[in-house]
Steps between C-alpha positions, in 0.01 A plus 500: 500500500497118511825466307666764723416291809639185339823673396539619861426152637757348265762744629411416863524128417856547371608701805328310783640148559267433793204531263655258250564250779137508617360467148740213427342307787153554353603417144657177624162410650322564169731360234472127594126517420557586134407228250649450152373739236511872420506713816355852502536745788223757530578829673869424456597854601875510548555162334659335803359151433731469198790449742339176619308391187699634202251368245201684653304728266474812713206739445337807652248767404776742393786459252843482665838393354538192722147366437395280208146620438227739609207289624186551708414207729132550417557463123797271446653501150560125495328215321269236647688250720840635391666562840654283766510757781370842595702666780370799697732651761330794674272530199164342589401779739546758220258331256171688469279206396651190658219287355605597147859400575398151611283465187810580297715264705260211433506584129877534453639229731559148379345214693739445790626859478522718809434847634759588764414801715687687774290778650437685828330296774289644780595333827442635850845662489504623141146639477558819705832560324350462153193698605664794674868511396489398133390736221286237323145453633344195666134427420374170640143568378579474128320232296781376278311238301280756325635618165552877503488761228814716487481800732581834339820651635628182663879487517711182451629510860153531656454198723322307773743312723221275630443321169698179565361460852143549376531261206697217654372505858166675545354425156691182415185284450357767267827511308481125436138521387571790263813339354452121489785475251744630763616323817683661793792260550707681762463784750791627709473789745851635529727799569469681831680810620812494281341672201337795684821544697696508172312814398408347165558717194400829663669527843840439663553160657466454875639147466880458490635282219661248737161428660313414179599131474421412865178702472390301194582172678282609792216599268505158333461338843210732582299423186266272696383823664444661160138596567629720779837621368530467121530792261485304173303217345644260242224338295541230234197434279488221243305483173316169498324296235124512462486139624663577837 
């Protein structure tokens, strides 16, 4: 089932230029934060990041022709301090035990390495849309810093769209205390109405192609109102030395 969805998404990506234009804006926001060293994308799905970072090692939980490796974010198949970057685009909210992922990130990242995350953000505008109009659930009560045993029958696309907002806003002090080897270096609340109007991967676009560029310019100007309007959160987390 998972690979069928990703094949369909890859076909939509090829046929829907408005989607590629929106994602390009987000990838351009992420790529400058990469540091030298091996870069691994988790939950790489349709492999789109390769267009912007050709050397990225793209992984997911299923084997697909355009991916480099099958890998679970909770049990990474990489050696101690071997990676420069871990990139998660729309992946974090699908991880069952987020605490186990950050344990693995601390283990596999070099000192100075980075975790770069783009995930849903719950603002005043986006919360009702994610909650009532999106198929993935929103659970703001979840305790994400507790390590969880695998749940029988859980599917790879099961999710909680509140994860990034919980971790990096509500529970940010707890995150720092649980992971002293990691430091949140950058938070950016971004992306407003353009993406839901685009219809994403599952619906026709309500946004004409000619309006995308001016819409993105407007959204960049409105980022100071991100707590009220944003649909996505960009998070950059650095791996620090024990002396820091």
